[in-house]
Backbone bond lengths (Angstrom), bond angles and torsions (degrees), N, CA, C in turn:
res aa  C-N    CA-C-N  psi(-1)  N-CA   C-N-CA  omega(-1)  CA-C   N-CA-C  phi
1 M - - - 1.454 - - 1.523 111.14 -
2 R 1.318 116.80 -26.12 1.461 119.72 -178.56 1.535 110.84 -59.22
3 R 1.338 117.13 -36.98 1.472 119.46 179.99 1.533 110.87 -62.51
4 Y 1.317 116.63 -36.57 1.465 119.54 179.29 1.523 111.24 -70.44
5 T 1.324 116.42 -46.85 1.462 119.25 -176.73 1.522 112.39 -70.85
6 S 1.328 116.98 -19.01 1.464 120.17 176.87 1.530 111.19 -85.57
7 G 1.333 117.03 -12.88 1.460 121.17 -177.95 1.515 112.68 87.08
8 K 1.325 118.23 1.61 1.463 121.95 -175.72 1.523 113.86 -86.68
9 A 1.307 118.68 -2.33 1.463 121.50 -178.75 1.529 111.16 -102.55
10 L 1.306 115.77 27.16 1.459 120.69 -176.39 1.530 112.41 -58.70
11 A 1.333 117.55 -31.79 1.460 120.69 -178.10 1.525 113.00 -93.67
12 S 1.325 117.99 6.08 1.464 120.11 177.00 1.525 108.83 -79.67
13 G 1.311 116.86 170.71 1.468 120.02 179.34 1.516 112.69 -57.96
14 L 1.323 116.79 -51.73 1.456 120.84 -179.61 1.523 110.90 -68.00
15 G 1.331 116.32 -46.70 1.463 120.25 -179.23 1.515 112.39 -59.96
16 E 1.313 116.12 -43.64 1.460 120.86 178.95 1.518 111.52 -65.61
17 G 1.327 116.24 -42.83 1.464 119.99 179.98 1.516 112.14 -62.62
18 I 1.327 116.61 -43.32 1.465 120.60 178.56 1.521 110.28 -65.19
19 F 1.323 116.18 -45.48 1.464 120.38 -178.47 1.531 111.03 -62.29
20 D 1.324 116.84 -42.81 1.474 120.59 177.73 1.521 110.96 -57.40
21 R 1.327 116.81 -44.63 1.470 120.03 -178.78 1.522 111.97 -71.21
22 A 1.336 117.07 -35.38 1.469 119.73 175.95 1.526 110.04 -63.66
23 L 1.331 116.96 -41.93 1.471 120.34 178.46 1.527 112.22 -63.08
24 A 1.318 116.86 -26.99 1.465 121.06 179.04 1.529 111.86 -82.01
25 D 1.332 117.12 -10.18 1.464 121.88 178.56 1.536 108.08 -87.70
26 R 1.300 116.08 109.50 1.469 120.76 -174.77 1.516 113.16 -57.25
27 E 1.325 117.36 -40.33 1.465 120.29 -178.65 1.529 111.02 -67.00
28 W 1.321 117.21 -43.59 1.466 121.18 178.36 1.525 109.84 -60.78
29 L 1.322 115.55 -44.92 1.456 120.08 -179.18 1.531 111.01 -67.08
30 R 1.332 117.98 -38.25 1.469 120.98 176.00 1.526 111.08 -59.57
31 E 1.331 116.17 -40.44 1.467 120.25 177.97 1.528 110.90 -62.22
32 R 1.326 117.32 -42.98 1.460 120.40 179.15 1.530 110.54 -65.98
33 L 1.331 116.98 -41.97 1.468 120.39 179.31 1.520 111.36 -65.91
34 A 1.327 117.50 -36.59 1.466 121.08 177.21 1.524 109.79 -62.74
35 E 1.331 117.05 -37.81 1.464 120.11 177.09 1.526 110.98 -63.21
36 V 1.315 115.98 -42.33 1.468 120.33 178.78 1.519 110.29 -64.84
37 E 1.327 116.40 -47.53 1.465 120.43 -177.77 1.519 112.63 -65.37
38 S 1.323 118.18 -25.93 1.462 120.97 179.27 1.531 111.85 -89.70
39 G 1.325 116.29 7.68 1.454 119.93 177.67 1.514 114.45 83.71
40 R 1.338 116.39 15.89 1.469 120.93 179.28 1.529 110.92 -118.78
41 P 1.332 117.52 54.45 1.468 118.36 -179.31 1.523 111.15 -66.56
42 M 1.314 115.72 144.18 1.463 121.17 179.48 1.519 109.24 -100.07
43 R 1.309 114.80 156.57 1.461 121.39 174.47 1.525 108.26 -78.90
44 A 1.316 116.29 165.65 1.469 121.33 -177.90 1.523 111.76 -57.30
45 V 1.343 118.14 -42.12 1.467 119.10 -179.46 1.523 110.74 -64.40
46 Q 1.327 117.39 -32.25 1.463 120.11 177.23 1.527 110.52 -69.76
47 W 1.327 117.41 -36.09 1.460 120.36 175.07 1.532 109.22 -64.91
48 G 1.335 116.22 -39.07 1.462 120.13 177.06 1.515 111.27 -60.66
49 K 1.328 117.41 -44.47 1.465 121.51 177.21 1.524 110.54 -62.09
50 A 1.330 115.84 -44.75 1.471 120.12 -179.15 1.526 110.91 -61.97
51 S 1.324 117.19 -37.25 1.473 119.15 179.44 1.526 110.48 -69.94
52 L 1.332 117.59 -34.50 1.455 120.50 177.48 1.528 110.69 -66.28
53 V 1.317 116.81 -41.23 1.469 120.68 175.85 1.525 109.25 -62.02
54 W 1.333 116.36 -43.95 1.472 122.01 179.00 1.532 110.40 -56.97
55 A 1.339 117.22 -41.20 1.474 121.24 -176.51 1.523 112.25 -67.75
56 D 1.330 117.29 -24.97 1.463 122.04 177.74 1.532 111.16 53.02
57 L 1.340 115.68 50.03 1.456 120.71 -179.54 1.525 111.09 -74.83
58 H 1.303 114.37 149.04 1.457 121.57 174.03 1.522 106.72 -123.62
59 V 1.312 116.31 124.41 1.461 121.25 -173.82 1.523 110.17 -100.92
60 C 1.308 114.60 137.55 1.455 121.60 178.31 1.530 107.22 -140.80
61 W 1.315 117.25 136.75 1.458 121.93 179.80 1.523 110.00 -103.41
62 A 1.318 115.28 147.05 1.458 121.21 174.19 1.520 108.13 -140.31
63 L 1.312 116.88 138.51 1.456 121.49 176.46 1.522 109.14 -92.73
64 T 1.312 115.29 137.66 1.458 120.84 177.49 1.525 108.55 -126.70
65 E 1.310 115.71 163.96 1.466 120.87 -177.86 1.525 112.93 -72.45
66 D 1.359 116.28 -34.94 1.461 119.10 -176.13 1.532 110.17 -156.11
67 R 1.311 115.21 177.90 1.462 121.73 -176.82 1.531 111.85 -61.67
68 E 1.311 116.77 -42.02 1.466 120.55 -178.27 1.525 110.97 -61.38
69 E 1.325 116.09 -43.20 1.462 119.90 178.56 1.534 110.33 -65.67
70 A 1.325 116.39 -38.86 1.466 120.11 178.77 1.526 110.63 -63.46
71 L 1.319 117.19 -43.58 1.463 120.53 179.08 1.527 111.70 -65.28
72 A 1.323 116.92 -38.41 1.463 120.53 178.43 1.531 110.28 -64.97
73 L 1.341 116.43 -42.47 1.461 120.34 177.82 1.517 110.77 -63.63
74 E 1.324 117.12 -44.74 1.463 120.96 178.43 1.533 110.59 -58.68
75 K 1.300 116.64 -42.90 1.468 120.94 179.73 1.528 111.12 -61.43
76 R 1.333 116.67 -42.59 1.472 120.06 179.39 1.526 111.32 -65.82
77 V 1.332 116.57 -42.05 1.469 120.17 179.74 1.521 110.60 -63.88
78 L 1.318 116.56 -45.32 1.469 119.73 -179.61 1.518 111.67 -65.03
79 A 1.335 117.60 -33.39 1.466 120.83 177.84 1.527 110.47 -66.08
80 V 1.314 116.82 -37.80 1.465 120.90 178.74 1.519 110.16 -67.80
81 Q 1.337 115.78 -42.20 1.463 119.60 -179.84 1.521 111.78 -64.22
82 G 1.319 116.31 -37.61 1.456 120.06 -178.08 1.516 113.73 71.47
83 I 1.325 116.83 16.63 1.461 121.56 179.86 1.519 107.58 -122.03
84 G 1.314 117.09 130.30 1.463 120.59 -177.62 1.512 113.99 -95.35
85 W 1.331 118.60 49.70 1.469 118.32 177.92 1.507 109.96 -108.69
86 W 1.266 114.25 88.43 1.457 118.86 178.65 1.500 109.30 -147.31
87 N 1.288 116.62 -164.22 1.451 124.05 -173.75 1.531 111.59 -59.58
88 R 1.332 115.50 130.36 1.466 120.74 179.58 1.515 111.96 -59.48
89 A 1.333 117.39 -35.20 1.465 120.49 179.43 1.520 111.21 -60.65
90 H 1.324 116.89 -38.57 1.473 120.21 178.62 1.525 110.23 -68.35
91 R 1.330 117.39 -38.26 1.470 120.22 179.32 1.526 110.00 -65.70
92 A 1.325 116.57 -31.65 1.459 120.53 -178.49 1.522 111.52 -85.05
93 G 1.342 117.05 -3.86 1.456 120.24 177.56 1.508 114.33 85.96
94 H 1.339 117.86 16.35 1.473 121.71 178.83 1.499 111.35 -85.07
C-alpha cells in the first residue's frame, strides 16, 4: 500500500485505473490545470497521490484458505463496488 500512498504506483493496475478515472473527472482535472496555470505544477507522483485521494478508497483485508477462494472473494467485492479499477491482469483474465 505504501507504493500507492506515495504516488509511485501510478503505472500499476489499480493506480492506472484510478488515475484514468480521475482524468475523466472534469472537476478534478480543472483543479490540476488551475495548479499548473497558477505556477504550481505537480510532479507525476503528486498527481498519482491526488488521484488516490480523489478515489477515496477504503482498504480492508481478509484471509482466505487459498488462491481460488481469494479470487472468488475479490470478484464478489468488485461486483458490489460496480467499479472496474483493479489489476490489469485480472481484467485480462490472467
